[in-house]
N, C-alpha and C positions, 0 to 999 in steps of 0.2 A: 764407347759403350759396346764392347764385344760380347757381353753376356746377356744382352737383352733379347727376350723371346717375344715374337709377334703373336700375342694371344689370339688375335682375330684370325690370323692365318691358321693357327693350330686348331682352333675350334671349328673353322670351316673345313679343314682337312679331316677332322674326326667325323664331321657330318657326312662328308663325301665317302669316307671309309665305311661308315655304317651302311650307307646306301648301297655301295658296291658289295659289301658282305651279305646284305639282305637279298640282293639280286643274283649274285654269282657264287657266293660262298667263299670259304677260306682257301679252297683249292685253287682259286683264281690267282692267288698271290704266290703260289709255289712254282718253282722251276720244273718244267716237264722232264721226265726221264731221269730222275735222280735216284731211282731205286728206293731202298728203305730209308735213306737219309733225306729228309725234307729240308730244302733250302728256299729262302724267300727270293723272289725275283725283284731286283732293285729297279728295273724299268717300270714295273707295275706300281711300285711304291711312288716313284717319281711322277707317274701318270696321275695318281690321286692328288699329290701335292700340287702339281701344275693346274689341275682342274680346280682345286681350292683357291689357288692364286688368281685364276681368271674370275672366279665367282666373287672373291672379296674385293677385287679391283686394286690390289696392292701391287707395288712395284716388284721388280725381280731382284731383291736383295739376296745375294748368294748365301750369306750367313743365316738369314731367316729361313730360306728354303732348306738349307742343310739341317738346321735344328728341327724343322717341321718334319722332314723325312725321318729323322731319328725318333721323333715322337710317334709317328705312324708305325715305324718298324718295331718299336717297343710294344705298342698295342697289339700288333700282329703276333709277336713272339709270345706275349701273355696269352692270347687266345689259342695259339698252337699248343702251349703247355697245358692249358685247361682241357683242350680236346684230347691230348695224349693221356693225361691223368684219368679222365673219365673213360677212356677206352681201355685202360688197364696197363699202359706201358710204363 
């Protein structure tokens, strides 16, 4: 079953992401010192996913963690794009 997504882990990661975004904002997930080119910090994304894994009580399946990191990354990219469009870029 290589294409099975752990929905519990994904939903818990989204909750954790929304909490961090509410507390620290989108800039928390950007790498510092990148100039005009904004890049996401993979360590911060992994931090959110690991927090979700601990909360959900799930095992450390590497495939599920990788897919969940992708889900969180896509959500952050969508939010960055919305922010850039609303700012006029």
